[in-house]
C-alpha positions in Angstrom: -26.0 -24.6 42.6 -28.6 -23.2 45.0 -29.4 -20.6 46.3 -29.7 -18.2 43.5 -26.9 -15.6 42.9 -27.8 -11.9 42.9 -25.5 -10.6 40.2 -26.4 -7.0 41.1 -24.6 -7.3 44.5 -21.7 -4.9 44.7 -19.2 -7.6 45.8 -19.8 -9.4 42.5 -19.2 -6.5 40.1 -15.6 -7.3 39.5 -16.5 -10.8 38.3 -20.0 -10.3 36.8 -19.2 -9.8 33.1 -17.4 -13.1 32.9 -19.1 -15.1 35.7 -22.8 -14.4 35.0 -22.9 -16.0 31.5 -21.0 -19.0 32.8 -23.4 -19.3 35.8 -26.3 -19.1 33.4 -25.0 -22.2 31.5 -24.8 -24.1 34.8 -28.3 -23.0 35.8 -29.5 -24.3 32.5 -28.2 -27.8 33.3 -24.5 -27.7 32.4 -21.7 -29.2 34.5 -19.6 -26.6 36.3 -16.3 -27.8 34.8 -17.8 -27.9 31.3 -19.3 -24.4 31.6 -16.1 -23.0 32.9 -14.0 -24.6 30.2 -16.3 -23.1 27.5 -16.0 -19.7 29.2 -12.2 -20.1 29.4 -12.0 -21.0 25.7 -14.1 -18.0 24.7 -11.8 -15.7 26.7 -8.7 -17.2 25.2 -10.2 -16.7 21.7 -10.2 -13.0 22.6 -6.5 -13.2 23.4 -7.0 -13.2 27.2 -5.8 -15.6 29.9 -2.7 -16.7 28.1 -1.4 -17.8 31.5 -3.9 -20.6 31.4 -3.0 -21.9 27.9 -3.3 -25.7 28.1 -5.2 -25.6 31.4 -8.6 -27.0 32.0 -11.2 -27.7 34.7 -12.0 -31.3 35.3 -14.6 -33.3 37.4 -13.6 -34.0 41.0 -13.4 -37.7 40.1 -10.2 -36.9 38.0 -8.3 -36.4 41.3 -6.6 -39.8 42.1 -7.3 -41.1 45.6 -4.6 -40.2 48.0 -3.1 -37.4 45.8 -3.0 -33.9 47.2 -5.3 -31.5 45.4 -2.6 -28.8 45.0 -0.1 -31.4 43.7 -2.5 -32.6 41.1 -3.2 -29.1 39.9 0.5 -28.3 39.6 1.3 -31.5 37.7 -1.7 -31.8 35.5 -2.5 -28.2 34.8 -6.1 -29.1 35.7 -8.4 -28.0 38.5 -10.7 -30.6 40.0 -14.2 -29.0 40.2 -17.3 -30.1 41.9 -20.8 -29.0 40.8 -21.4 -26.5 43.6 -21.1 -22.8 44.2 -17.9 -23.1 46.2 -16.0 -24.6 43.2 -17.8 -22.4 40.7 -16.5 -19.3 42.5 -13.0 -20.9 42.8 -13.0 -21.2 39.0 -14.1 -17.6 38.6 -11.2 -16.5 40.7 -8.9 -18.5 38.4 -10.3 -16.8 35.4 -9.8 -13.3 36.9 -6.6 -13.7 38.9 -4.7 -16.5 37.1 -1.2 -15.3 38.2 -2.2 -15.1 41.8 -3.8 -18.6 41.7 -0.7 -20.0 39.9 1.5 -18.5 42.6 -0.5 -19.8 45.5 -0.7 -23.2 43.9 3.1 -23.2 43.3 3.8 -22.3 46.9 1.4 -25.0 48.2 2.7 -27.7 45.9 6.3 -26.9 46.7 5.6 -27.0 50.4 3.8 -30.4 50.1 6.7 -31.8 48.0 9.1 -30.7 50.7 7.2 -31.7 53.9 4.3 -33.9 52.7 0.6 -33.1 53.5 0.9 -33.6 57.2 -1.7 -33.1 59.9 -0.9 -29.4 60.0 -0.4 -27.1 57.1 2.3 -24.9 58.6 2.4 -21.1 58.5 3.0 -20.7 54.7 0.3 -23.1 53.6 -2.1 -21.9 56.3 -1.7 -18.3 55.0 -2.0 -19.3 51.4 -5.2 -21.2 52.2 -6.6 -18.2 54.1 -6.0 -16.0 51.1 -7.3 -18.5 48.6 -10.5 -19.2 50.6 -11.3 -16.0 52.4 -9.1 -13.2 51.0 -9.8 -9.8 49.5 -7.7 -7.1 48.1 -8.0 -3.4 49.1 -6.6 -0.9 46.8 -7.1 2.3 48.7 -5.5 5.6 49.9 -3.1 5.3 52.8 -5.5 6.8 55.3 -8.0 4.0 54.7 -5.3 1.3 54.9 -4.1 2.8 58.2 -7.6 2.9 59.7 -8.1 -0.7 58.6 -4.9 -1.9 60.2 -5.8 -0.1 63.4 -9.4 -1.4 63.3 -10.6 2.1 63.7 -14.0 1.2 62.4 -15.8 4.5 62.9 -13.0 6.4 61.1 -12.9 3.7 58.4 -16.6 3.6 57.7 -17.8 7.0 58.7 -15.0 9.6 59.1 -13.2 8.6 55.9 -16.3 7.6 53.9 -15.6 10.1 51.0 -12.2 8.4 50.4 -13.9 5.1 49.5 -14.7 6.7 46.1 -11.0 6.3 45.5 -10.8 2.7 46.8 -11.6 -0.8 45.4 -12.2 -3.9 47.5 -11.9 -7.0 45.3 -13.0 -10.4 46.7 -10.4 -13.1 46.0 -11.6 -16.0 48.2 -14.1 -18.4 46.8 -15.4 -19.3 50.2 -15.9 -15.6 50.9 -17.9 -15.2 47.7 -20.0 -18.3 48.5 -20.8 -16.9 51.9 -21.9 -13.6 50.4 -24.6 -15.3 48.4 -26.5 -15.2 51.7 -25.0 -12.0 53.2 -24.9 -11.4 56.9 -23.1 -8.8 59.0 -20.5 -11.0 60.5 -18.9 -12.1 57.2 -15.3 -11.1 57.5 -12.6 -11.2 54.9 -8.8 -11.5 55.3 -7.7 -8.3 53.5 -4.4 -7.5 51.8 -3.6 -3.9 50.8 -1.9 -2.5 47.7 -1.7 1.1 46.5 -4.9 2.6 45.0 -2.9 3.7 41.9 -2.5 0.2 40.5 -4.6 -0.1 37.3 -7.1 -2.9 37.0 -5.0 -4.7 34.3 -2.0 -4.7 36.6 -3.7 -6.0 39.8 -3.2 -9.7 39.2 0.5 -9.4 38.4 1.1 -7.0 41.3 -0.6 -9.2 43.8 1.1 -12.4 42.6 4.4 -10.6 42.8 3.8 -9.5 46.4 2.8 -13.0 47.6 6.2 -14.4 48.2 6.6 -17.3 50.6 8.3 -15.2 53.3 5.7 -12.4 53.1 2.7 -14.7 53.1 4.0 -16.8 56.0 3.7 -13.7 58.2 -0.1 -13.7 57.6 -0.1 -10.0 56.5 -3.9 -9.8 56.7 -6.3 -7.3 58.2 -9.8 -8.5 59.1 -12.6 -6.5 57.5 -16.4 -7.2 58.0 -17.2 -6.6 54.3 -20.8 -5.4 54.8 -19.2 -2.4 56.5 -17.8 -1.2 53.1 -19.6 2.0 52.1 -22.1 1.2 49.3 -22.1 -2.5 50.0 -24.9 -2.7 52.5 -27.9 -0.6 53.4 -27.7 1.0 56.8 -23.9 1.1 57.1 -23.9 4.9 56.7 -25.1 5.0 60.3 -22.6 5.3 63.1 -24.4 2.6 65.1 -23.7 0.0 62.3 -20.1 -0.1 63.4 -20.9 0.0 67.1 -21.1 -3.7 67.4 -18.1 -5.3 69.1 -19.2 -8.8 68.2 -18.4 -8.0 64.5 -16.2 -4.9 64.6 -13.7 -6.0 67.1 -10.9 -3.8 68.6 -7.3 -4.1 67.5 -4.7 -6.4 68.8 -1.2 -5.2 69.4 0.4 -4.5 66.0 3.1 -6.9 64.8 5.3 -5.3 62.1 5.1 -7.1 58.7 8.2 -7.2 56.6 7.6 -6.0 53.0 9.5 -7.6 50.1 12.1 -4.8 50.3 12.8 -5.6 53.9 11.1 -2.6 55.4 8.5 -2.9 58.1 4.8 -2.1 57.6 
């Protein structure tokens, strides 16, 4: 579980209240699965996480040889968990966005049941994996969303900077969170966008409802180097921070994405 986690980092604030005490148990010598199960039980005793009633986190050895990870989760209501930061952050996303994780697991397991594991995931499983590993959710005013889709980095980070006070960027990918333990400018998330007006308590259900098989298979993501988010990194208030084409790359031709109501975005 090294290196140490800086819980004051802005990208961890949406997880900190739940995750930091669980992480402290692990640092003190507990197994990741045991510490997460204790945290899950405490939250359920408060009437939270009813979606995960009967679920548990189990050691990786519980996954039978040759059985697909997603299939095991779907059948056993159990998440194989190794003693490392990658799987710790995966568990934390389960505890914060259970409806999203259940939806992604259902899509993955159904696709595996239909087509088998195969040498290639296919567009749906590939998109679900991208979101699961490296995704983030931006809840923001339309102007910020438009600048992100256009990869207009100067406008996004400098010209529209005051609008970020009305925005929230929520990391969803456990690999993304693991990479941010040792932050570097090039770390880039695959971002989905929802309206800023969605309340915190409604985010999980709204996101899970949006992530249909057809919508996800279009890979409706926008890349965002996350250290460019105002307030997330010292120095990004300078114009020159975004003047780095190796990180802040220009836009490709826009391909319309079909929303669930059939309209193009």
